[in-house]
TORKOL-4160 file (C-alpha; in steps of 0.2 Angstrom, whole numbers, padded with zeros to 4 digits, m for minus):
236
<pt num="1" X="0956" Y="0320" Z="0613"/>
<pt num="2" X="0939" Y="0328" Z="0612"/>
<pt num="3" X="0933" Y="0346" Z="0614"/>
<pt num="4" X="0934" Y="0353" Z="0631"/>
<pt num="5" X="0916" Y="0353" Z="0638"/>
<pt num="6" X="0919" Y="0365" Z="0653"/>
<pt num="7" X="0935" Y="0371" Z="0662"/>
<pt num="8" X="0939" Y="0382" Z="0677"/>
<pt num="9" X="0944" Y="0383" Z="0695"/>
<pt num="10" X="0937" Y="0374" Z="0709"/>
<pt num="11" X="0940" Y="0372" Z="0726"/>
<pt num="12" X="0942" Y="0354" Z="0733"/>
<pt num="13" X="0937" Y="0349" Z="0750"/>
<pt num="14" X="0949" Y="0341" Z="0760"/>
<pt num="15" X="0941" Y="0327" Z="0769"/>
<pt num="16" X="0953" Y="0326" Z="0783"/>
<pt num="17" X="0955" Y="0345" Z="0787"/>
<pt num="18" X="0958" Y="0350" Z="0805"/>
<pt num="19" X="0944" Y="0356" Z="0816"/>
<pt num="20" X="0950" Y="0375" Z="0813"/>
<pt num="21" X="0957" Y="0373" Z="0796"/>
<pt num="22" X="0946" Y="0378" Z="0780"/>
<pt num="23" X="0942" Y="0362" Z="0771"/>
<pt num="24" X="0941" Y="0371" Z="0754"/>
<pt num="25" X="0958" Y="0380" Z="0753"/>
<pt num="26" X="0965" Y="0368" Z="0739"/>
<pt num="27" X="0962" Y="0377" Z="0723"/>
<pt num="28" X="0961" Y="0366" Z="0707"/>
<pt num="29" X="0962" Y="0368" Z="0689"/>
<pt num="30" X="0948" Y="0356" Z="0682"/>
<pt num="31" X="0944" Y="0353" Z="0665"/>
<pt num="32" X="0929" Y="0343" Z="0659"/>
<pt num="33" X="0934" Y="0333" Z="0642"/>
<pt num="34" X="0929" Y="0317" Z="0635"/>
<pt num="35" X="0916" Y="0315" Z="0649"/>
<pt num="36" X="0931" Y="0314" Z="0662"/>
<pt num="37" X="0933" Y="0327" Z="0674"/>
<pt num="38" X="0953" Y="0331" Z="0675"/>
<pt num="39" X="0959" Y="0340" Z="0691"/>
<pt num="40" X="0975" Y="0347" Z="0695"/>
<pt num="41" X="0981" Y="0355" Z="0711"/>
<pt num="42" X="0988" Y="0372" Z="0712"/>
<pt num="43" X="1000" Y="0379" Z="0723"/>
<pt num="44" X="1006" Y="0397" Z="0723"/>
<pt num="45" X="0997" Y="0399" Z="0707"/>
<pt num="46" X="1008" Y="0385" Z="0700"/>
<pt num="47" X="1000" Y="0370" Z="0693"/>
<pt num="48" X="1008" Y="0355" Z="0703"/>
<pt num="49" X="1006" Y="0336" Z="0704"/>
<pt num="50" X="0999" Y="0322" Z="0694"/>
<pt num="51" X="0983" Y="0325" Z="0685"/>
<pt num="52" X="0968" Y="0315" Z="0695"/>
<pt num="53" X="0954" Y="0309" Z="0683"/>
<pt num="54" X="0934" Y="0305" Z="0687"/>
<pt num="55" X="0927" Y="0295" Z="0673"/>
<pt num="56" X="0910" Y="0299" Z="0673"/>
<pt num="57" X="0905" Y="0282" Z="0668"/>
<pt num="58" X="0913" Y="0277" Z="0684"/>
<pt num="59" X="0907" Y="0291" Z="0695"/>
<pt num="60" X="0890" Y="0299" Z="0697"/>
<pt num="61" X="0886" Y="0316" Z="0702"/>
<pt num="62" X="0878" Y="0320" Z="0719"/>
<pt num="63" X="0868" Y="0336" Z="0720"/>
<pt num="64" X="0870" Y="0346" Z="0736"/>
<pt num="65" X="0854" Y="0354" Z="0741"/>
<pt num="66" X="0861" Y="0363" Z="0756"/>
<pt num="67" X="0875" Y="0373" Z="0746"/>
<pt num="68" X="0870" Y="0378" Z="0728"/>
<pt num="69" X="0889" Y="0382" Z="0725"/>
<pt num="70" X="0894" Y="0364" Z="0728"/>
<pt num="71" X="0894" Y="0347" Z="0721"/>
<pt num="72" X="0900" Y="0329" Z="0724"/>
<pt num="73" X="0905" Y="0315" Z="0714"/>
<pt num="74" X="0904" Y="0297" Z="0721"/>
<pt num="75" X="0911" Y="0281" Z="0714"/>
<pt num="76" X="0898" Y="0270" Z="0708"/>
<pt num="77" X="0907" Y="0254" Z="0715"/>
<pt num="78" X="0918" Y="0258" Z="0730"/>
<pt num="79" X="0935" Y="0251" Z="0729"/>
<pt num="80" X="0945" Y="0245" Z="0745"/>
<pt num="81" X="0958" Y="0258" Z="0749"/>
<pt num="82" X="0952" Y="0271" Z="0736"/>
<pt num="83" X="0942" Y="0287" Z="0739"/>
<pt num="84" X="0923" Y="0284" Z="0736"/>
<pt num="85" X="0919" Y="0303" Z="0735"/>
<pt num="86" X="0925" Y="0321" Z="0731"/>
<pt num="87" X="0917" Y="0336" Z="0735"/>
<pt num="88" X="0921" Y="0353" Z="0726"/>
<pt num="89" X="0915" Y="0372" Z="0727"/>
<pt num="90" X="0914" Y="0384" Z="0715"/>
<pt num="91" X="0916" Y="0403" Z="0716"/>
<pt num="92" X="0898" Y="0407" Z="0715"/>
<pt num="93" X="0881" Y="0399" Z="0715"/>
<pt num="94" X="0879" Y="0402" Z="0697"/>
<pt num="95" X="0894" Y="0393" Z="0692"/>
<pt num="96" X="0891" Y="0380" Z="0703"/>
<pt num="97" X="0875" Y="0377" Z="0694"/>
<pt num="98" X="0884" Y="0378" Z="0677"/>
<pt num="99" X="0897" Y="0365" Z="0683"/>
<pt num="100" X="0883" Y="0354" Z="0688"/>
<pt num="101" X="0874" Y="0355" Z="0671"/>
<pt num="102" X="0890" Y="0352" Z="0663"/>
<pt num="103" X="0894" Y="0337" Z="0672"/>
<pt num="104" X="0877" Y="0329" Z="0670"/>
<pt num="105" X="0876" Y="0332" Z="0652"/>
<pt num="106" X="0894" Y="0323" Z="0649"/>
<pt num="107" X="0888" Y="0309" Z="0660"/>
<pt num="108" X="0871" Y="0307" Z="0650"/>
<pt num="109" X="0882" Y="0307" Z="0634"/>
<pt num="110" X="0894" Y="0295" Z="0642"/>
<pt num="111" X="0880" Y="0282" Z="0646"/>
<pt num="112" X="0871" Y="0285" Z="0630"/>
<pt num="113" X="0854" Y="0290" Z="0639"/>
<pt num="114" X="0852" Y="0307" Z="0627"/>
<pt num="115" X="0839" Y="0319" Z="0628"/>
<pt num="116" X="0827" Y="0309" Z="0641"/>
<pt num="117" X="0841" Y="0314" Z="0653"/>
<pt num="118" X="0844" Y="0330" Z="0645"/>
<pt num="119" X="0827" Y="0336" Z="0649"/>
<pt num="120" X="0828" Y="0330" Z="0666"/>
<pt num="121" X="0843" Y="0339" Z="0670"/>
<pt num="122" X="0835" Y="0356" Z="0663"/>
<pt num="123" X="0822" Y="0354" Z="0674"/>
<pt num="124" X="0833" Y="0352" Z="0688"/>
<pt num="125" X="0843" Y="0366" Z="0685"/>
<pt num="126" X="0828" Y="0377" Z="0683"/>
<pt num="127" X="0820" Y="0371" Z="0699"/>
<pt num="128" X="0838" Y="0375" Z="0708"/>
<pt num="129" X="0837" Y="0393" Z="0700"/>
<pt num="130" X="0820" Y="0394" Z="0707"/>
<pt num="131" X="0824" Y="0389" Z="0724"/>
<pt num="132" X="0838" Y="0402" Z="0723"/>
<pt num="133" X="0826" Y="0416" Z="0718"/>
<pt num="134" X="0814" Y="0411" Z="0733"/>
<pt num="135" X="0829" Y="0414" Z="0744"/>
<pt num="136" X="0831" Y="0432" Z="0738"/>
<pt num="137" X="0814" Y="0441" Z="0738"/>
<pt num="138" X="0813" Y="0458" Z="0729"/>
<pt num="139" X="0827" Y="0465" Z="0717"/>
<pt num="140" X="0841" Y="0455" Z="0717"/>
<pt num="141" X="0858" Y="0464" Z="0720"/>
<pt num="142" X="0871" Y="0463" Z="0708"/>
<pt num="143" X="0884" Y="0449" Z="0709"/>
<pt num="144" X="0898" Y="0462" Z="0714"/>
<pt num="145" X="0888" Y="0468" Z="0729"/>
<pt num="146" X="0884" Y="0450" Z="0735"/>
<pt num="147" X="0902" Y="0446" Z="0733"/>
<pt num="148" X="0907" Y="0461" Z="0743"/>
<pt num="149" X="0893" Y="0458" Z="0756"/>
<pt num="150" X="0898" Y="0440" Z="0759"/>
<pt num="151" X="0917" Y="0443" Z="0757"/>
<pt num="152" X="0917" Y="0431" Z="0743"/>
<pt num="153" X="0931" Y="0430" Z="0731"/>
<pt num="154" X="0927" Y="0438" Z="0713"/>
<pt num="155" X="0922" Y="0427" Z="0699"/>
<pt num="156" X="0933" Y="0420" Z="0689"/>
<pt num="157" X="0933" Y="0422" Z="0670"/>
<pt num="158" X="0945" Y="0416" Z="0655"/>
<pt num="159" X="0947" Y="0423" Z="0638"/>
<pt num="160" X="0935" Y="0413" Z="0628"/>
<pt num="161" X="0949" Y="0401" Z="0619"/>
<pt num="162" X="0950" Y="0384" Z="0618"/>
<pt num="163" X="0967" Y="0377" Z="0614"/>
<pt num="164" X="0973" Y="0361" Z="0607"/>
<pt num="165" X="0990" Y="0352" Z="0609"/>
<pt num="166" X="1001" Y="0351" Z="0594"/>
<pt num="167" X="1019" Y="0346" Z="0592"/>
<pt num="168" X="1031" Y="0359" Z="0583"/>
<pt num="169" X="1048" Y="0355" Z="0581"/>
<pt num="170" X="1048" Y="0341" Z="0595"/>
<pt num="171" X="1040" Y="0353" Z="0607"/>
<pt num="172" X="1022" Y="0353" Z="0613"/>
<pt num="173" X="1014" Y="0370" Z="0610"/>
<pt num="174" X="0997" Y="0376" Z="0611"/>
<pt num="175" X="0986" Y="0381" Z="0596"/>
<pt num="176" X="0971" Y="0391" Z="0595"/>
<pt num="177" X="0957" Y="0378" Z="0591"/>
<pt num="178" X="0940" Y="0389" Z="0593"/>
<pt num="179" X="0938" Y="0406" Z="0598"/>
<pt num="180" X="0920" Y="0409" Z="0609"/>
<pt num="181" X="0908" Y="0421" Z="0600"/>
<pt num="182" X="0908" Y="0439" Z="0608"/>
<pt num="183" X="0922" Y="0432" Z="0620"/>
<pt num="184" X="0937" Y="0444" Z="0624"/>
<pt num="185" X="0948" Y="0436" Z="0612"/>
<pt num="186" X="0937" Y="0436" Z="0597"/>
<pt num="187" X="0931" Y="0454" Z="0602"/>
<pt num="188" X="0950" Y="0459" Z="0601"/>
<pt num="189" X="0951" Y="0455" Z="0583"/>
<pt num="190" X="0970" Y="0450" Z="0585"/>
<pt num="191" X="0968" Y="0432" Z="0588"/>
<pt num="192" X="0964" Y="0420" Z="0574"/>
<pt num="193" X="0961" Y="0400" Z="0575"/>
<pt num="194" X="0978" Y="0392" Z="0571"/>
<pt num="195" X="0989" Y="0404" Z="0581"/>
<pt num="196" X="1001" Y="0396" Z="0594"/>
<pt num="197" X="1003" Y="0402" Z="0612"/>
<pt num="198" X="1020" Y="0408" Z="0617"/>
<pt num="199" X="1017" Y="0416" Z="0634"/>
<pt num="200" X="1006" Y="0424" Z="0646"/>
<pt num="201" X="1011" Y="0440" Z="0657"/>
<pt num="202" X="1029" Y="0435" Z="0651"/>
<pt num="203" X="1028" Y="0418" Z="0656"/>
<pt num="204" X="1032" Y="0404" Z="0643"/>
<pt num="205" X="1017" Y="0392" Z="0642"/>
<pt num="206" X="1017" Y="0374" Z="0633"/>
<pt num="207" X="1002" Y="0365" Z="0642"/>
<pt num="208" X="0983" Y="0367" Z="0643"/>
<pt num="209" X="0986" Y="0366" Z="0662"/>
<pt num="210" X="0997" Y="0380" Z="0663"/>
<pt num="211" X="0987" Y="0391" Z="0651"/>
<pt num="212" X="0971" Y="0387" Z="0662"/>
<pt num="213" X="0980" Y="0392" Z="0677"/>
<pt num="214" X="0988" Y="0408" Z="0669"/>
<pt num="215" X="0973" Y="0415" Z="0659"/>
<pt num="216" X="0960" Y="0412" Z="0673"/>
<pt num="217" X="0957" Y="0428" Z="0683"/>
<pt num="218" X="0945" Y="0440" Z="0690"/>
<pt num="219" X="0932" Y="0446" Z="0679"/>
<pt num="220" X="0938" Y="0463" Z="0673"/>
<pt num="221" X="0955" Y="0459" Z="0674"/>
<pt num="222" X="0968" Y="0461" Z="0661"/>
<pt num="223" X="0982" Y="0448" Z="0654"/>
<pt num="224" X="0995" Y="0451" Z="0641"/>
<pt num="225" X="0996" Y="0437" Z="0629"/>
<pt num="226" X="1010" Y="0433" Z="0616"/>
<pt num="227" X="1006" Y="0422" Z="0600"/>
<pt num="228" X="1015" Y="0416" Z="0585"/>
<pt num="229" X="1006" Y="0415" Z="0567"/>
<pt num="230" X="1011" Y="0405" Z="0553"/>
<pt num="231" X="1017" Y="0416" Z="0539"/>
<pt num="232" X="1010" Y="0405" Z="0525"/>
<pt num="233" X="1028" Y="0399" Z="0520"/>
<pt num="234" X="1032" Y="0388" Z="0533"/>
<pt num="235" X="1038" Y="0401" Z="0545"/>
<pt num="236" X="1031" Y="0408" Z="0562"/>
């Protein structure tokens, strides 16, 4: 599998929701990889169910002008008995824009349209931010103040690690593939590329979906991660 292009938590809209039901109560662990949006539902902070995949060669990104924290993807060729659209909501407007940019970049790469599409996407993202600035005249309040005023959930964040699945003694383990420059993991000075994740907050982790669900949390929150390192003599 190729590198993870973007990942995080998104709320997926329930299309057949009840009249007084929150349509966005379904929280999903989402990962954009190899131009495929991979979606897993969570329940009680556990990843459950089968991974759903949206190949951006078969699905197109639909911009939501009314809500900047939301976007939809629609099937290029509707199929009988199959859903033709899925709508997602990010935790903030900025994160929604970042998801939209990542999806459009991945779609352009998948279709081979290259830099011409890239410039259109950059212009679109700039226009979206310009519209948002117009909606908030004067000095903009901090995100924390905005979230508190709106009763919004805190913005989610990770620790700046991209893992890759590897097999060790017949068991799937997660090995550190890259560390984001300046991210919490790199800044700690304790984690190195090649280290293998053992647990997060005392819970053993052996899948990328489980790691994403366990690691992503409110900005400023803390977690305890345990790693194993090759001692150079074939042991850990």
